[in-house]
N, C-alpha and C positions, 0 to 999 in steps of 0.2 A: 339477147334483147331487149329493149325497154317499152313500156305501153304507157302514155300518158291518157288519163279517164279525164275526161271534160267536166263529166260527173260531180265527181270528187275532187278533182284538179291535184289526184297524186301519180306518181310514176308508180309503177312496177315490173320487176325484173321476172321475165320467162325463160324456159331453156329452147321453147320452139321457135323457129323459125320463120314468119308468114305473116300475110301482109293483115293490118287490121278489120276485123268482121265486123264491127259495131261502128256506128257514126256518130261520129266525133270524140271517136280515140286517136292519137296520132305515134304513129311507131316509128323507132329508132331501131336499124338493125346494122351491127358495124364484125368488117369479114375481114381475121388479119390472116394472114399467109398461109397458118396453122390447120384454115376451116376453107380450103379450097373446094373437096366436096359437097361440105353444105352448102357452098356457096353458087356452086353450078347447080345443084334441087333447084333451088330459090332461083335462078337464071331461068330456069328451064322453064317454071310453072308461071313468070312472071308475063302478063300479058303486055307490053309492050313493043314500040316501036323495034324494027330490028335494028336500026342504026347505035339505038339507047341502049339495046342490049351488048353492040359490039364497044360500044364508048363504054360502058362500065367494064365490060373484062377488060379487054387491053386498056393498058396505061399509055395517057398522052405523052406527047416529049415535049408540048408545050401547055400552060396552065390555058385553060378555054371555056368557055361554057355555050352546051348545043341545044336548044330548045324545041320541043318536041311539040305536038300535042293536048297531050294528058302527062307529058312527063318532060326533067330536061336532067342533061348530064353536065355535071362541072370536076373538070380537072383543077389541082391543085397542086403545090409543090410543099413539103414541109423542111425547113432546112434545121440540120442536124448537127451534133458538134462538132464535127470532122466539117462539117459546110460543104457536104453533100446533101442530096434534093431527094427528099424520098416521095414518090410519088402516089396522092391521090383520087381515088374515083369516087365521084357520089352521085347517086340519082335521086332523085327529091319527086316525087308527086303531089296528089292533091293533101293524103293523111300519110305520109312517109315519107324515111331516107334513110338510104343505105349506101355506107360508107365501105369501099375495100380499101385496102392499102396495101403498099407493095414489097414494105417493110414495116418491120412493127416496132412501132414510134410510139413515146411516150406519152403526148399531148392526147391523144384518143383514151387512153387510160382514165385520162383525170376525168374527161368529161363524163365519164360513166360515174362517176361519185359526184360530179357538179348536179348531174341530171335528178340523182337520188335527193341530193339536199337539198337541189331549189327546182321544184316542178316546175316553176313557171319558165322556163326555162327550153320547155315540151310542150307550150301551149301551143303554137304554131310551128309548119316546118322552117318557117323565115327566121323565128329565132334559136332554130337546130343550128342553120347554116351559119345563123349571126355567132353561134356557142365557139361552131369550126374555125369560124374564119378569124374570132378572135385568139384562137389559142396559137394557129398559126402565124397571125403579124404579133403576138408578146413575142416569142420568140423567132422570129424575123428580128425584135429591137433589141432583145437580148443580143442578137447575134452580131448587132451593130456594136453594142461594146464591146462585142470581143475583138472586135477587128479591131476596134478604135488602139485598144490597151495591147493588139499586134504592133501595129502600124507605130505605135510610139515606142516599143523595145525598138524597132530597127532605124528610126532614128538617134535614139543613142548609140546602139551598134555603129551607125554612122562615125561617131565623134570617137568614138573609141577602137573602133579599127579601120579606120579611112581605107586601107588598102586590102582587106579583106573581099576578095572576089566572088566568094556567099553570097554577099549583101546584095551584088549588084541580081543575080543570079535568086535570091527572095523576093526580091522588089516583082521582078519578072514574073515570078510563078502568082503571086497576089494580083498584079493586074488583070493577068488571066481569069484569077479565080472571081475579080469583083465583076468584073464582065459578063463571067456565065451567070453568079447573083442575078448583075442589074437586070440581063435582060428577061430571067424567069420571074422577079421581082416584078418588074413594070408588066411583063404581061399578068400577072395574077391582080394587078391593079385594076387593069383593063378588065376584067372579069365581076370584081366586086364592081365597078363603077357601072357593069351592067344590068348587075343582079339589083343594082340598089334603085333601079329606073321603076319609074311606077307600073310601066307595062309589064315586067317581069312576073308572070304570075302564080307563085308558088313564094312572094314574100309579102306579108301586109304590109300597111301603110306604118305602124309603130315600128317595124323590127327595118323598114327601109331606112325611117331615121337614122337608125343604132351602124346602117352602113355606111350611111353619107361619111359617120365619124371616122368609119374605117379607112376610109380613104384619104384622111388628111395623116392619119399612121402609116401610109404607103407612100405616100408622097414622100414624107420625111425617110422612109427607107432610103429613098430611090436617089434624093436627096444626097444625103450621107454618103452613100455609095459613089456618088458622083464625086464628092469632095474629097472621098478618101481615095480614088483613082488621082487627082491631082496630087494629093500629099506625096503620094507614092514618085511620081515624075518628078516634083520638088525635091523631094529628098533623094532620086538617082543624080541628079544635076547634082546636088550638095557631092555628094561623096564624090561624085566627077574636081567638081570645084577643089575640094581639100586635098585630091590628089596632084591634082594642078597645081596649085599652093606649097603643097612639101614636095614635088620637082622645085619648083621656083625657088623657092628655101636651100634647095641641095644646090642647084646652079649657083645662087649668088655663094653660097659661102665659098665654093670651089674657085669662083671667078675671084674673093675678093683674097683668099689664099694665093690664089696667081698673079696678080696685080703685086700683092705685099712682096714676090719675092724675084718677079721680073730684074727690078733693082739692084734684089743682093746678086743675082744671076749675072748683070750687068757690070758690077762692079767685079764680081769672081773673074767674067770674062775678059773684064780689060784689064787685070792686074797680072793673069795668065798669059801675055800674048809673050811670042815665044821673041822678041826683037832683041840686036844683040846692046844697045843706050836706053837702059829701063833704070835710072837713077833708082829707083824707088825699091826694087829687087833686092838692092844690095843696101839696103838699108836695116838696120838695125831692129828697130821697132816695126817694121812695114809690114808682118804676119798678124802683129798685134791690132795693130793701125786698120789694116781691111775689115778684120773680124768686127772689129768696137764699130766701123763705120758701115757697114751691112745691118748686123744689129740694129745701130742705131736706126738707119733710114727706114727697116721693117716695121720698129718700134715707133715709128714718127706716122707712117703711115695707118697703123693698125690705129693709134689714135686717133688722127683726123675720120677714121670711120667708124669706130664709137661718137666721136663729139656729134657727127652727124644722124644716129643714129641709125647707120647701117649696119653695124656688129654689134651682136648682145644689145638691151633692153637698155633704153633712157630710165624706165621707169617700173618700179616690178609693182605692178596692178594686179593682185589675184582677184578673178571671180569667182563671186559666191554664188552656189548653186540655187537657184530659185524655190527650186522645193525646200 
C-alpha cells in the first residue's frame, strides 16, 4: 500500500491494508491474484454500497463505470502480449483508490515505482486514475504497432505463397480477434469519456484535462483497428485474385498448347486416312514432308503468339523491392 501525504508531498510504502486515517492523505492499495485473503479482509471492512462491493469483487465482462454516492467502480481491460484481455477492477473514493487484477500484469507493478519516484502522481485520486489509464493506453498503442507488423507479414506471405490456405485461416482468426479487441477498447473509451466529464466526482479539473488527451489516443486505437480489418479484407481478396490469375495463366498455357497442336493433329489425321488413291502415301519424301509441315505450322503459331505477347514476356522488366 502506498500513502501520499499532503503535508510533505511525499509517498511512502506501508505493509498494512487500510484506508487513510488522516485527512489529506491519499491511499493506493493494489491486490494481485495472490492476495485474495487480504482483499476479502479489507472488502469486509469497507463501508460502501453493496453493489460497489460486488463490482469490485467480480470482474466485469465489459469495461464500464458505475458511480455510487460515495464511491465509483471502474472496470478495465489491459491487453497482454498474446492479445488477450487482463481484467482490472478499480474502486475509487474521496481519498483512496483500490485496484484488483484478475491476472498479474506488468503495468501495475510499474505504477508502484512511478508513484515512489513522482509523488505528485498521487496528489489526487484523479491523478492516480489518470496514471492507470495512461499505462493501459500505452499498452494499447504498443499492441497496434505489433498488429501492424503481423498484418504486413501476412501480406508478404500472400505474394510468396498465394496458394497457402493457412493464410486465409490466419486472416479469419485475426478478423475475429480484431473485432473482439475493438469492442473492448471502444467501451473503454466510453468509460474514459464519462470520467473526463466535469460531473464525475472523483477527478479534479486538472486530471480532467489529462483525460481529454487520452481520449484522442483511444480514438486513434479504434480507427487503427478498423483500418486493420479493412486491410485484412483486402489481403483476403488479394489472395483470391492471385489464385484466379494463376489459374488463368495455367488455362492460358494449356489453351495455347492446344491451338498449336490442333493443326498438327489435323495434318496427321489427314495423311492417316486409309483411302486407296492417296498419291502422297507412296511419295518417297512424304513422311519427312509431313513432319516438316507439322513442326513448321506449330512453330509459326508459337511465334505469332509470342509476337502478340500471349506467350512469354516481351520485356524482361525487373521489379525492384521498395524496401
